[in-house]
C-alpha positions in Angstrom: -7.8 -21.7 -20.1 -6.3 -24.9 -18.7 -7.8 -26.4 -15.6 -5.6 -27.0 -12.5 -4.6 -30.5 -11.8 -5.5 -32.2 -8.5 -1.9 -31.9 -7.2 -1.8 -28.2 -8.1 -5.1 -27.6 -6.2 -3.8 -29.5 -3.2 -0.6 -27.5 -3.3 -2.5 -24.1 -3.5 -4.8 -25.2 -0.7 -1.8 -26.0 1.6 -0.1 -22.6 0.7 -3.3 -20.6 1.5 -3.8 -22.6 4.8 -0.2 -21.8 5.9 -0.7 -18.1 5.0 -4.1 -17.5 6.5 -4.3 -20.0 9.4 -2.2 -17.8 11.8 -4.3 -14.7 10.9 -7.6 -16.5 11.5 -6.2 -18.0 14.7 -5.3 -14.5 15.9 -8.8 -13.1 15.0 -10.6 -16.1 16.5 -9.0 -15.5 20.0 -9.8 -11.8 19.8 -13.4 -12.9 20.6 -12.2 -14.9 23.7 -13.4 -13.7 27.1 -10.4 -15.3 28.7 -7.1 -13.4 29.0 -5.0 -15.8 27.0 -4.8 -17.8 23.7 -4.5 -21.2 25.4 -8.2 -21.9 25.9 -11.3 -20.3 24.4 -13.8 -19.7 27.2 -16.7 -17.8 25.6 -17.6 -15.3 22.9 -17.1 -11.6 23.7 -16.5 -8.2 22.1 -14.9 -6.7 25.1 -11.4 -6.5 23.5 -12.8 -4.6 20.5 -14.7 -2.4 22.9 -11.4 -1.7 24.8 -9.8 -0.6 21.5 -12.6 1.9 20.7 -12.6 3.2 24.3 -8.8 3.8 24.3 -8.5 7.4 23.1 -4.8 7.0 22.5 -5.3 4.1 20.2 -8.0 5.9 18.3 -5.6 8.9 17.7 -2.9 6.5 16.5 -5.5 4.8 14.2 -6.5 8.2 12.8 -2.8 9.1 12.3 -2.2 5.8 10.5 -5.1 6.4 8.1 -4.2 10.0 7.4 -0.6 9.1 6.7 -1.6 6.2 4.4 -4.1 8.3 2.4 -1.9 11.3 2.0 1.2 9.3 1.1 -0.8 7.1 -1.3 -2.2 10.2 -3.0 1.1 12.1 -3.2 3.1 9.1 -4.3 0.4 8.3 -7.0 0.7 11.8 -8.5 4.5 11.8 -8.4 4.8 8.1 -9.6 2.4 8.6 -12.5 4.2 11.7 -13.7 7.5 9.8 -13.2 6.3 6.8 -15.2 5.2 9.2 -18.0 8.6 10.9 -17.9 10.5 7.6 -18.1 8.4 6.5 -21.1 9.1 9.8 -22.9 12.9 9.4 -22.6 14.2 8.6 -26.0 17.6 7.2 -25.0 17.2 3.5 -24.1 20.3 3.5 -21.9 19.0 6.4 -19.9 15.5 4.8 -19.6 17.0 1.5 -18.4 19.1 3.4 -15.9 16.1 5.2 -14.5 14.2 1.9 -14.3 17.1 0.3 -12.5 17.3 3.1 -10.0 13.5 2.8 -9.4 13.8 -1.0 -8.9 16.7 -0.7 -6.5 14.5 1.2 -4.0 11.9 -1.6 -4.1 14.3 -4.5 -3.5 16.3 -2.6 -0.8 15.8 -3.8 2.7 13.3 -1.7 4.8 15.9 -1.4 7.6 18.4 0.2 5.2 15.8 2.6 3.9 14.6 3.5 7.4 18.1 4.1 8.7 19.0 6.2 5.7 15.9 8.4 6.2 16.7 8.7 9.9 20.2 10.0 9.0 18.9 12.3 6.3 16.2 13.9 8.5 18.7 14.3 11.3 21.2 16.1 9.0 18.6 18.3 7.4 16.9 19.2 10.7 13.5 17.7 10.1 11.9 16.7 13.4 10.8 13.1 13.7 7.0 12.9 13.7 4.2 13.3 11.2 6.2 15.0 8.5 9.1 12.6 8.6 6.8 9.5 8.5 4.8 11.0 5.6 7.9 11.9 3.6 9.4 8.4 4.2 6.1 6.7 3.2 5.9 8.8 0.0 9.5 8.0 -0.9 9.1 4.2 -0.7 5.6 4.3 -2.3 6.6 6.2 -5.5 8.7 3.3 -7.0 5.7 1.0 -6.5 3.3 3.4 -8.3 5.8 3.7 -11.2 5.9 -0.1 -11.6 2.1 -0.2 -11.6 1.6 2.6 -14.1 4.5 1.8 -16.5 3.1 -1.4 -18.1 -0.1 0.5 -19.1 1.9 3.3 -20.7 4.0 0.8 -22.6 0.9 -1.0 -23.7 -0.7 2.1 -25.1 -0.5 2.6 -28.8 1.2 5.8 -29.8 -1.2 6.3 -32.7 -3.8 7.4 -30.1 -1.7 10.3 -29.2 -0.8 11.1 -32.8 -4.5 11.0 -33.8 -5.4 13.3 -31.0 -2.7 15.8 -32.0 -3.8 15.6 -35.6 -7.3 16.5 -34.6 -6.1 19.7 -32.9 -5.7 18.5 -29.3 -3.3 20.4 -27.1 -0.7 18.6 -25.0 -2.9 19.2 -22.0 -5.9 17.6 -23.8 -3.8 14.6 -24.7 -2.7 14.1 -21.1 -6.2 14.6 -19.6 -8.4 12.9 -22.3 -6.1 10.3 -23.8 -3.2 9.2 -21.6 -4.7 9.4 -18.1 -8.0 7.6 -19.0 -6.1 4.8 -20.7 -3.7 4.3 -17.7 -6.4 4.7 -15.1 -6.3 1.0 -14.0 -2.6 1.3 -13.4 -3.1 4.5 -11.4 -5.7 2.8 -9.2 -3.5 -0.2 -8.8 -0.6 2.0 -7.7 -2.8 4.0 -5.3 -4.2 1.0 -3.5 -0.9 -0.8 -3.4 0.8 2.3 -1.9 -2.1 2.6 0.6 -1.7 -1.0 1.8 2.1 -0.7 2.0 1.7 2.5 4.1 -0.8 0.9 6.4 1.3 -2.2 6.9 4.8 -0.7 7.1 6.7 -1.1 10.3 10.5 -1.1 9.7 10.8 2.3 8.0 8.2 3.9 10.3 10.0 2.6 13.4 13.1 4.5 12.4 11.5 7.8 11.5 8.7 8.2 14.1 9.1 10.3 17.2 7.9 13.2 19.4 4.8 11.3 20.5 3.7 10.4 17.0 3.1 6.8 16.3 1.4 4.5 13.8 -0.6 1.4 14.4 2.1 -1.1 13.3 4.6 0.5 15.7 2.0 0.6 18.5 1.1 -3.1 18.0 4.8 -4.0 18.2 5.2 -2.0 21.5 2.1 -3.6 23.0 3.2 -7.1 22.0 6.6 -6.5 23.7 4.9 -5.5 26.9 3.1 -8.8 27.0 0.4 -10.9 25.4 -2.9 -9.0 25.3 -6.0 -9.9 23.3 -6.4 -6.2 22.6 -3.5 -6.7 20.2 -5.6 -9.5 18.5 -8.5 -7.1 18.2 -6.4 -4.4 16.6 -4.8 -6.9 14.3 -8.3 -8.2 13.3 -9.5 -4.7 12.5 -6.4 -4.0 10.4 -6.9 -7.2 8.5 -10.6 -6.3 7.9 -9.7 -2.8 6.6 -7.0 -4.4 4.3 -9.6 -6.8 2.9 -12.0 -3.9 2.3 -9.2 -2.0 0.5 -8.5 -5.0 -1.7 -12.2 -5.6 -2.5 -12.6 -1.9 -3.3 -9.6 -2.0 -5.6 -11.0 -5.0 -7.6 -14.4 -3.4 -7.7 -13.1 -0.2 -9.1 -10.8 -1.9 -11.6 -13.6 -4.2 -12.8 -15.9 -1.1 -13.4 -13.0 0.7 -15.2 -12.3 -2.3 -17.5 -16.0 -2.7 -18.3 -16.3 1.0 -19.1 -13.2 0.8 -21.4 -14.7 -2.2 -23.2 -17.9 -0.3 -23.6 -16.1 2.6 -25.2 -14.3 0.3 -27.5 
């Protein structure tokens, strides 16, 4: 593996500083006892304490986590089955059409997707709230899962399936004991990516939420519009910390899965 040149290292350092400096600046002032981000007076946890003492914020936090977990789980199941279905399509033109339709949903602006769901839910008669947010999150997460699972399916050797069938395995056995274990890293990647997308989403959720239901991203936006409060910094810091935990958990699980697969080989 080629080593990075000095200029490449400097460039990467600058990129990471630009990306992470605002986040750490935000988190740094969440521990400020003062009421602004102009001057750091002394260390305090009162802003984090205010977050956990606010019952409304806690309910919104629980709503956000429930929606993220449910949407990630449902979209992972649908996306995995969808990826398997796309791979089994024999007609190359039909397969490319399905992939193109899947990719269009990923590159489409969130505002367009959110407005489309708002019109759809209004026409169908679905009340804006938990159900509408969950359906919208599942819808924009499925294409992500498909993209994560598809490379593992294309990488898999068909002789594995043929060998299992020759040994008397049923289609269910092939699915449960051959295909799913092989594409497990892609499934985990899709689940965690769908989870983070759901936790971070604002634009789509902003359109489809209502009737007193809200998520953390929408609530942070509303609080920021009302005025600068270091409670927003504390909430943002907690969200960033949870996101880091999700990423670390993903890499931990994928590394264990890869080691297990190498052991079987």
